C-alpha positions in Angstrom: 33.3 22.6 2.8 34.2 20.4 5.7 33.8 16.6 5.6 30.9 16.8 8.1 29.2 19.5 6.0 29.6 17.5 2.9 28.2 14.4 4.6 25.2 16.3 5.8 24.7 17.6 2.2 24.8 14.1 0.9 22.3 12.9 3.4 19.9 15.7 2.6 20.2 14.9 -1.1 19.5 11.2 -0.5 16.4 12.1 1.5 15.3 14.5 -1.2 15.8 11.8 -3.9 13.9 9.3 -1.8 11.0 11.7 -1.3 10.8 12.4 -5.1 10.9 8.7 -5.8 8.1 7.9 -3.4 5.9 10.6 -4.8 6.7 10.3 -8.6 8.1 6.8 -9.2 4.9 5.4 -10.6 4.4 8.2 -13.1 8.0 8.2 -14.2 8.0 4.4 -14.8 4.6 4.6 -16.5 5.8 7.3 -18.8 8.9 5.4 -19.7 6.9 2.2 -20.2 4.7 4.0 -22.7 7.8 5.6 -24.3 9.8 2.3 -24.7 7.0 -0.3 -24.8 9.1 -2.4 -22.4 8.0 -2.6 -18.8 11.3 -4.1 -17.5 13.4 -1.6 -19.4 11.4 1.3 -18.1 12.0 0.3 -14.5 15.7 -0.2 -15.2 16.0 3.2 -16.9 14.2 4.9 -14.0 16.6 3.3 -11.5 19.6 4.5 -13.6 18.2 8.0 -13.6 17.7 7.8 -9.9 21.4 6.8 -9.5 22.4 9.8 -11.6 20.4 12.1 -9.5 22.3 10.9 -6.4 25.5 11.7 -8.2 24.6 15.1 -9.6 22.1 16.8 -7.3 24.5 17.3 -4.4 26.6 19.6 -6.6 24.0 20.9 -9.1 21.2 21.3 -6.6 17.7 19.7 -6.8 15.9 20.7 -10.0 12.7 22.7 -9.9 10.8 19.7 -11.4 12.6 16.6 -10.2 10.2 14.1 -11.8 10.7 15.8 -15.2 14.4 15.7 -14.7 14.4 12.0 -13.9 12.1 11.3 -16.9 14.3 13.3 -19.3 17.5 11.6 -18.1 15.9 8.1 -18.4 14.7 8.9 -22.0 18.3 9.8 -22.9 19.4 6.5 -21.4 16.8 4.8 -23.5 18.3 6.3 -26.6 21.7 5.2 -25.5 20.3 1.7 -25.0 18.8 1.5 -28.4 22.1 2.7 -30.0 24.1 0.1 -28.1 21.6 -2.6 -29.1 21.6 -1.4 -32.7 17.9 -0.7 -32.4 17.7 2.8 -33.8 15.0 1.7 -36.1 12.9 0.2 -33.3 13.3 3.4 -31.3 12.2 5.5 -34.2 9.3 3.2 -34.8 8.2 3.5 -31.2 8.4 7.3 -31.4 6.4 7.3 -34.6 3.8 5.0 -33.0 3.5 7.4 -30.1 3.0 10.4 -32.4 0.4 8.4 -34.4 -1.4 7.4 -31.2 -1.5 11.1 -30.1 -3.1 12.1 -33.4 -5.6 9.3 -33.1 -6.6 10.3 -29.6 -7.2 13.9 -30.6 -10.2 12.7 -32.7 -11.7 10.5 -30.1 -14.6 11.3 -27.7 -13.4 12.9 -24.4 -13.8 9.6 -22.5 -13.9 6.0 -23.6 -15.2 3.6 -21.0 -13.1 0.8 -22.4 -9.9 2.8 -22.3 -7.6 3.2 -19.3 -6.6 6.8 -19.7 -4.3 6.9 -16.7 -0.8 5.6 -17.3 -0.3 4.5 -13.7 -3.5 2.4 -13.8 -2.3 0.9 -17.1 1.0 0.2 -15.4 -0.9 -1.7 -12.7 -2.7 -3.9 -15.2 0.5 -4.6 -17.0 2.3 -5.6 -13.9 -0.7 -7.8 -12.8 -0.6 -9.9 -16.0 -1.5 -13.5 -15.3 1.8 -14.7 -16.7 3.3 -13.7 -13.4 2.8 -15.5 -10.1 0.9 -13.5 -7.5 3.9 -12.8 -5.2 5.8 -11.5 -8.3 2.9 -9.3 -9.3 2.6 -7.7 -5.9 6.3 -7.2 -5.4 6.8 -5.7 -8.9 3.9 -3.3 -8.7 4.7 -2.1 -5.2 8.2 -1.5 -6.4 7.2 0.6 -9.4 3.9 2.1 -8.3 4.5 2.7 -4.6 8.3 3.3 -4.9 9.1 0.8 -2.1 12.7 -0.4 -1.8 13.6 -4.1 -1.6 14.3 -3.9 2.2 10.8 -2.4 2.8 9.2 -5.0 0.6 11.1 -7.8 2.5 9.7 -6.5 5.8 6.3 -6.1 4.3 6.2 -9.8 3.2 8.3 -11.2 6.0 10.9 -12.7 3.5 14.6 -12.2 2.9 15.7 -9.2 0.8 17.3 -11.6 -1.7 13.9 -13.3 -2.2 12.3 -9.9 -3.1 15.1 -9.0 -5.5 14.8 -12.4 -7.2 11.0 -11.9 -7.6 11.4 -8.5 -9.2 14.2 -9.6 -11.6 12.3 -12.7 -12.6 9.0 -10.8 -13.0 10.6 -8.3 -15.4 12.3 -11.1 -17.3 9.0 -13.0 -17.6 7.1 -10.0 -18.9 9.8 -9.4 -21.5 10.0 -13.0 -22.6 6.2 -13.2 -22.9 6.1 -10.0 -24.9 3.5 -8.4 -22.6 2.7 -5.0 -24.1 2.1 -1.8 -22.1 -1.5 -1.4 -23.1 -5.1 -1.6 -21.9 -6.1 -5.2 -21.5 -9.3 -6.2 -23.4 -12.5 -6.2 -21.3 -12.7 -10.0 -21.4 -9.2 -10.3 -19.9 -9.6 -7.5 -17.3 -11.5 -9.7 -14.8 -8.5 -12.1 -14.6 -6.3 -9.3 -13.4 -8.8 -7.4 -11.3 -8.2 -9.3 -8.0 -4.4 -8.6 -8.3 -4.9 -4.9 -9.1 -7.3 -4.5 -6.2 -4.8 -6.2 -3.9 -2.0 -4.0 -4.9 -4.0 -0.8 -4.6 -5.0 -1.9 -1.1 -1.3 -2.7 -0.2 -0.3 0.8 -1.3 -3.0 2.2 0.8 -2.0 0.2 3.9 1.6 1.2 3.5 0.4 4.8 3.6 -1.8 4.1 6.6 1.0 2.7 8.7 4.5 2.7 7.2 6.5 -0.5 7.5 9.6 1.4 8.4 11.1 4.8 8.9 10.5 7.7 11.3 7.0 8.7 10.0 4.1 6.6 11.2 2.0 7.4 8.1 2.7 8.1 4.5 -0.5 9.8 3.4 0.7 10.6 -0.1 0.7 6.8 -0.8 -2.9 6.4 0.5 -4.1 9.4 -1.5 -2.5 7.8 -4.6 -4.3 4.5 -3.8 -7.6 6.3 -3.5 -7.1 8.1 -6.8 -6.4 4.7 -8.5 -9.4 3.2 -6.8 -11.6 5.9 -8.2 -10.2 5.3 -11.7 -10.8 1.6 -11.3 -14.4 2.2 -10.2 -15.0 4.3 -13.4 -13.5 1.5 -15.4 -15.3 -1.4 -13.7 -18.6 0.1 -12.3 -20.4 -3.2 -12.1 -17.8 -4.9 -9.9 -18.9 -4.8 -6.2 -15.4 -5.2 -4.9 -14.1 -2.1 -6.7 -16.7 -0.1 -4.8 -15.9 -2.1 -1.6 -12.2 -1.2 -1.8 -12.9 2.4 -2.5 -15.3 2.5 0.4 -12.8 0.9 2.7 -10.1 3.4 1.8 -12.3 6.4 2.1 -13.7 5.4 5.5 -10.3 4.6 6.8 -8.6 7.7 5.4 -11.4 9.8 7.1 -9.5 9.3 10.4 -6.2 10.5 9.1 -6.5 14.1 10.3 -6.8 12.8 13.9 -4.3 9.9 13.8 -1.2 11.9 14.7 -0.4 14.9 16.9 1.5 18.0 16.0 4.9 16.2 16.4 3.8 13.2 14.2 3.3 10.9 17.2 0.4 8.3 16.8 -2.9 8.9 18.5 -4.8 5.7 19.0 -8.5 5.4 18.2 -9.8 5.9 21.7 -8.0 9.1 22.1 -8.8 10.7 18.7 -10.8 13.8 18.4 -13.6 12.6 16.2 -14.6 16.1 15.3 -11.5 16.2 13.2 -12.5 13.2 11.1 -13.2 14.0 7.5 -17.0 13.9 7.1 -16.8 14.2 3.4 -14.7 11.1 3.2 -17.1 9.3 5.4 -20.0 10.3 3.2 -18.1 9.1 0.1 -17.2 5.9 1.7 -20.7 5.1 2.9 -22.0 5.8 -0.6 -19.4 3.5 -2.2 -20.4 0.8 0.3 -24.0 1.2 -0.6 -23.1 0.8 -4.3 -21.2 -2.4 -3.5 -24.4 -3.7 -1.8 -26.6 -2.5 -4.7 -24.7 -4.8 -7.1 -26.6 -7.6 -5.5 -23.8 -10.2 -5.4 -23.0 -10.2 -1.7 -20.2 -8.5 0.1 -16.6 -9.5 -0.7 -13.5 -9.1 1.6 -13.0 -5.4 0.9 -16.7 -4.5 1.3 -16.8 -6.5 4.6 -13.8 -4.5 5.9 -15.6 -1.3 4.7 -18.6 -2.3 6.8 -16.3 -2.6 9.8 -14.8 0.8 9.0 -18.3 2.2 8.8 -19.0 1.0 12.3 -16.1 3.1 13.6 -17.0 6.1 11.4 -20.5 6.5 12.6 -19.9 5.7 16.3 -19.6 8.7 18.7 -16.8 6.9 20.7 -15.2 3.5 21.3 -17.7 2.6 24.0 -20.7 3.1 21.7 -19.3 1.3 18.7 -21.3 -1.7 17.5 -18.6 -4.2 18.4 -20.9 -7.2 17.9 -21.5 -6.2 14.3 -17.8 -5.9 13.9 -17.2 -9.4 15.3 -19.8 -10.8 12.9 -18.1 -9.1 10.0 -14.7 -10.6 11.0 -16.3 -14.0 11.3 -17.6 -13.7 7.7 -14.1 -12.6 6.6 -12.6 -15.6 8.2 -14.9 -17.8 6.1 -14.1 -16.2 2.7 -10.5 -14.8 3.2 -9.0 -16.6 6.2 -5.7 -15.4 7.6 -4.1 -15.1 11.0 -4.3 -11.3 10.8 -8.1 -11.5 10.4 -8.4 -13.8 13.4 -6.2 -11.4 15.4 -8.5 -8.4 14.4 -11.5 -10.5 15.4 -9.9 -11.0 18.8 -9.6 -7.2 19.3 -13.3 -6.8 18.5 -14.2 -9.7 20.8 -12.3 -8.0 23.6 -14.6 -5.0 23.3 -17.8 -7.0 22.8 -17.3 -9.8 25.3 -14.2 -9.1 27.4 -10.5 -9.6 27.3 -10.5 -13.2 28.7 -12.4 -14.6 25.7 -10.2 -12.6 23.3 -7.0 -13.8 25.0 -8.0 -17.4 24.3 -8.2 -16.6 20.6 -4.9 -14.8 20.6 -3.2 -17.7 22.5 -4.5 -20.0 19.8 -2.6 -17.9 17.3 0.7 -18.0 19.3 3.4 -19.7 17.3 1.3 -19.4 14.1 4.0 -19.1 11.4 3.7 -17.2 8.1 0.6 -18.3 6.4 -2.2 -16.8 4.4 -2.2 -13.6 2.5 -4.9 -11.6 0.9 -6.9 -8.4 1.0 -7.7 -8.4 4.6 -4.1 -8.3 5.9 -1.0 -7.0 4.3 1.1 -9.3 6.5 -0.4 -12.7 6.5 2.1 -14.3 8.9 2.5 -13.3 12.5 5.6 -15.2 13.5 7.9 -12.2 13.3 5.4 -9.4 13.3 4.9 -7.0 16.2 1.1 -7.4 15.9 0.6 -10.5 18.0 2.6 -9.5 21.1 1.1 -6.0 20.9 -2.4 -7.3 21.0 -1.6 -9.9 23.6 0.0 -7.2 25.7 -3.2 -5.1 25.5 -5.3 -8.0 26.7 -3.0 -9.0 29.5 -3.0 -5.3 30.7 -6.8 -5.2 30.8 -6.7 -8.4 32.8 -4.3 -6.9 35.3 -1.4 -9.2 34.4 1.0 -6.3 34.3 4.4 -8.0 34.2 3.3 -10.3 31.4 1.9 -7.3 29.5 5.1 -5.4 29.9 7.1 -8.3 28.5 4.8 -8.5 25.5 5.1 -4.8 24.7 8.9 -5.0 24.9 8.9 -8.0 22.5 6.5 -6.1 20.1 8.8 -3.1 20.2 11.8 -5.3 19.4 10.0 -6.6 16.3 8.7 -3.2 15.1 10.6 -1.5 12.2 8.7 1.8 12.3 10.2 4.2 14.8 6.9 5.8 15.8 5.3 2.4 16.4 8.2 1.3 18.5 7.9 4.5 20.6 4.3 3.7 21.3 5.0 0.2 22.3 7.9 1.2 24.6 5.7 3.8 26.2 3.1 1.2 27.0 5.8 -1.0 28.5 7.2 1.9 30.6 3.8 2.7 32.1 3.3 -0.9 33.2 1.2 -2.1 30.4 -1.7 0.3 30.8 -4.3 -0.7 28.2 -5.3 1.3 25.2 -8.7 0.4 23.8 -9.7 0.1 20.2 -7.8 0.1 16.9 -5.4 2.7 15.6 
């Protein structure tokens, strides 16, 4: 084998390992957490198994069931860890407890509304324990549930890689020191963790909707996992309006996925999408979930308000006939209950359609120079100082006002800031054609 061939083989293996990790990381870590009873140890063991896969798979080939291989190797590592720590008895006790738990569950009803049957959802609740700070909860759960690397997380939160690494290490240490068990939280405690769990599920979905980096514009497998977790959460907390609101938002947004990219994977913006390809089943499910959120009678929270905006897009025949004034009103409500620069920027986009680009440009110019601030369910990137979003929107508005040279400069700046290759291509194409505007959202 030549050096070049070997290098290509190594690259292919790394890509395969990365793909497996993105798809199965959460289940592998959740299984190990249940097996070891130690969240931090489970994540470390999974990472060690991943490193071993990078060493062995180039020569041995990719196993038929990669996730099972990773789990098996990690369990062997756990046994080695117990032996090194002179904890054979503890390991045996953990296995006995696991067997006893299985015997107990065999005699239970098929579904217990107070039990989280899904290991990944249990993993989320464990990682969202109130003993952790909010940034630590989000970073840790996106690492173990979404399989995001530290560089991706750093771009997601607009912070240095070292900051993300420190958050994850400290979070695992804090969980270990506090003795947080990998178990279903009691009903009384669930509410304290619900907001964080909702936020993390939403962040997983948005990473699938538009990837922060890489060559693929979308990672739909992440969005599908987020929707699955959202459905589990609705079954667990059926009286919480925001669980229904989040599920509605994800269903209505995912309905557009079949029309968001062309055959080559290139993005198709909202105005150019073939709405006949939108998933009508997802739209019906999303609207039903939004209605259930309204039926709870406690007003609409941030997720439900965003779902109402998504519904406006879902039921409109085209961009021109979208109820933009209703969308503007919804964003104004969002600014009151969950303010962030990203929400204001989205309101500006809606104002451009409802009232014209000049009024919208005044809003955007008011955001110029707005540093990192605000974070929450309505925007996965609270700050705009280093994001491509602000110059991208400003470029669109300038193009619609005929200020072509200024628009081109904004698109070039947005492309410079973009980390996703597909997003960068779209922005450079806009700059190349002189800032011709594209109307509507993606």
